[in-house]
N, C-alpha and C positions, 0 to 999 in steps of 0.2 A: 504493500500500500504506500509506503514512503516513496519508493521509486516512481510510482505513478503520480504522486503529488508534487514531486520536486520541480517540474517545469513551472509551477506557479511562482517560484522564487526568482524567475527571470526578471521580474519587476524590480528586484533589489540590486541587480548587477551593476548599475552605474553609480551606486553609492558606496564609497569606500569604508565608511564607518557607520554602524547601525546600532540603534538602541531598541531592543525588543521589549514591549510592554507585556509582562507575564503576570497574570493575577493568580495563577495556580489552577484555574479551571481547565477542562479538557481541551478547549480550543487553543489557549495560549501555551499549554504544555506541548500540544502537537506542533505548534509553531516552533517552539524551542527544539523539539526533536528533529524537525525538518531542517532547521538551520545547522544542527549538529551533523547531519548527513549530507549537507549541501556540498557538491563537488568544488564550488568556488569559495568555500569557507576560508581557506588559507590566504586568500587575497583580500580579505575584509577584516576590519576590527569589529567584533560583535560583543556587545554587553547586554545584560538583562536588567530591567528595573521592575520592581514591584511596589505598588502604592498601598500602604496601609491607611485606610480611611479612618480607622478607629471608631467605627460605627457599631461594632458588635464584639462580644467577647470572643477571644480566640483568633481575631484577625492578625494580631502581631505574630503569634506563633505560626500561623499559616504563611505569612510573608517570609519569615525566617526559614520555614521549610522549603519554600520555593528557592530561596538562596542556596540551600543545600543541593537541590536538584540541578540548579544552574551550574554550581561549582563542579558537580559530578560530570557534567557534559563539557566542562572546560571553559565556561563563560564567567566573566567577572559580573558580580551581582551588586545592585544598588537598591537599598531599602529606603523608600521615600515615604515620609509620614505627613499626613494632613493634620497640621497642628491647629490649636485654637478651638474656640467654641463652635460646636456643630449646629447647623440649621435644624429647624423643626418642620419646615415646609419646603416643598420642591427639593427633597433630599437627593433623589437620583440625579436631577439636573445639575444641582450645585456640586455634588460629588464628582460628576463627570467633568465639570469645568475645572475643579481643583485638581483632578487627576491629570488632565492634559497640561495644566500649568506646571505641575510638578515634573512631568515627563519632559516638557520643553526646557525647563531650567536645567534638568539633569543632562539632557542632550547637549546643551550649550556648554555646560561645565566640563564634560568629557570630550567635547569636540566631535560629536556624532553628526553625520550629514542628514540622518533621517530617523524618525521614530517609526517602528513597525508594529502594527496591531494585528490581532487574530480574528478580526471580523470575517464572518463566513457567509455563505449563501443564505442560510436560514436567518441570520441577523439582517441581511439585506431585505429579504421578503418581509420580515417583521417591521423594519424601518419604513418600507413603502406602505404597508398597511396602516401603520401608526400615522404617517403623514396624510394618507388618504382620509382617515377619520378627522384630521385637523383641517381639511380643505386646502392642502398645499397646492402650489402651482406646478407647472410642468417640470421645472428644475428640481423641486422637492420630490416629486414622484419618481425622478430618476434614481433616487436612493443615494447611497454613499459612493463616492468616487474612489477608484483604486489609488489615485494620486490626489492628495489634498495638501493643505498647509496647517500647521499647528504653530501659530505665532510666526516666527521667522524660520521654522524648521519644516522640512518636507515630512508629510505623514503618508505612509504607505500601507495599503491593505492587500497583501498578495493572495489571501485565501478566499476572496469573494466568490470565486468559482467553485469552491468546495463545500459540500454539505457537512453539517455538524456530525452526522453519523460516520462520515469518513474520517473526521478528526478523532472521534472517540475510538474508532478502529485502529488508528495509528498508535494511540496511547496504549490500548490493550494488547496490540501485537508486540509492542516493545516492553510490556510488563511494567509500564510507568504509572504510578498512582496519580491522582489529581484531586483537587478540592471541589466540593459541592457547596455552592453559596446558597444558604437558606433563603435569602431575599429573592431568589429566582422563583420561589413558590408563594411569595407574599402578595395577596390580593390588594394590598394598599397601593401597588404600583400599576399604572395603566398598561404597561407592556405585559405584565403577568396576566392581567385580565384578558387582554387580546389573545395571548397564547392559549388560554383556556377556551376561547371561542373557536380556535382553529378547526376542530372536528366538524362543527356546524357549518363553518364557512367552506370547508372542503366539500361537504355534501352539496353545496350550492355552486361548486366549481371554482371557488376562489381559494385554491390551494397555493402552496409556495411557488410552484412552477408558473401558475398564472400571474402571481404577483411579480415574479422575476421577469416574465415577458413584458408586463406593463412597465416595469422599471427600465428595461432595455429600450422599449419604444419611446418612452418619455425622454431618455438620455439622448437618443438620436434626434428627436424633435428639438430638445433644448440646444443641442450642438448646432443644429441648422439655424435656430433663432439667434444664437450668439454670433454666428457668421454674418447673418443679415444685419445685426446690430453693429458689428464692426464695420461693415460697408457703410452703414448710415453715419457712423462716427466720422469716418474718413471724409465723407461728403459734407457733414454738418458743422464740424469743429472749425471755428474761426481762430481760436487761440486756446492753447492748453498749457498754462503755466503750472508752477508747483503749488500755487495757492488759489487759482481760479481757472474756470473754463468758460468760454463764450461760444455759443452755437448760433448758426444762421437760423433765424426763426422760420423762414420759408421752408427749409429742408425738414425741420421738425413738424411743421404744419401738415406736410404731405405724408408723413410717416405713419404706419399703423401704431395703435396705442401700445401694443406689446413691445414693439421695438423702441419706442420712446421710453417706456418703463425700464427696459434693460439698459439703455444708454444712460439713463439717470443713475441706475444702480452701479454701473461701471465707474462713472465719474465720482459718485459719492464714496465708493471704496478707495478710489485713488486719492481724493482730496482729504478724506477723513477715515483713514484705514481702521481706526479703533471704534468707529461708530457702530451702534446696534440699531438697525432699522427693520421694523416688522414689515412683512409683505403687504399687509392691509394699508399701512401708512404710505408705502411706496406707490401702491396702486392708486390711492386717492390723489397723491401729488401728481402722478403722471396724467390722470384723468383731468384734473383741474387745469394742468398746463395745456393739454390738447384742446380742451374746450375754450380756454382763453385765447389760444392762437387762432382757432377757427373763427371766433367772434371778433377778433382784432382788439381784444381788451388787454390792458396791462395786468400783471399779476405779480404779487410778492408773497412768498410763503417761506417758512423756515422748516427744515427737516435735517435731522442728524447733525445739528450744529452748523448747518450751512444755510445761506440765504439763496433762494431761487428767484431771480428777477426776470420777468418776461415782458418784452415790448414788441412793437410791430416789426422791428428789424433784427433784434438779437435776444438771446436768452443767456443769462449769466448765472453761474453757480460759484459762490465764494463763501469763505468763512463768515459766520454771523458775528457782528460786533459784540464785544463783551457787554454783559448786562450792567447797567448803572446801579450801584448800591446807593439808595437814598441816604442823604446825610441825616444824622440823628437830630431830632428837634431840640432846640435849645431849652433848657430848664427855665421855668418861670422865675423872673427876677434876675436873670443873668444879664 
């Protein structure tokens, strides 16, 4: 089974130094086993990191156990701890953000070119279903990308083409134990509740294969739309500096709404890389801009810390001025 899965690691070949994110579950243990048998291993620096979130008893011991498994395979191990007070709401979301921040910091510290995670095909199907229930757009329904970014570091997911059953088989064939996380059966989490709906959805034809087909089709559509948006950008941009972008209003006026929206998203990411912008907010901004251009109206809105100014000739996107802090009122009698 390991030999059949090794071609998936071709994704990693161009990165000289890798940091594997290994929680101790069967997926990440299989990833570690595959890297241990990778023919190109000798040409790469490979380390393993385990994040101890400190959210349940025994997590520290499990993380140390993973360190022992990594050492037995010849990998240097880094135990990363999520310190400080833990949240009581949106726990999984915030734990995920903390995990990636810790992994990115570790990668920078040791000089790794990329972080490698063990997300697999079943994770992909679950992500697509989760986003479907949230009303995601085309790009969201494409699921997770094999190549992404985690801060300033590349994030690679080489196992997206492999099913979880294959990864468990790799562990069992190698006689390697793995950790079972009890939170994977906790109904408090939306993903767990969706998982338990899987049999009913499969009877309706919405099984993992159908979700993966949907994701692949959405990814192709999103790629095509991105290419169209890039063509629009080349035609519409009048000026693209480090702090502002100016577009030709006529070019945007003629463009489909989806392309205007994607163009705004690209420029917001370029001018305000740390900004968080919800899809609904971006959609409303693009719609208001398209309507204003069609009607010949001026428009000024703020989004993601930027000001969008639209006029009859040009549309500008630039940082919003700092908010004025009102001076304190003078005390009586002063």
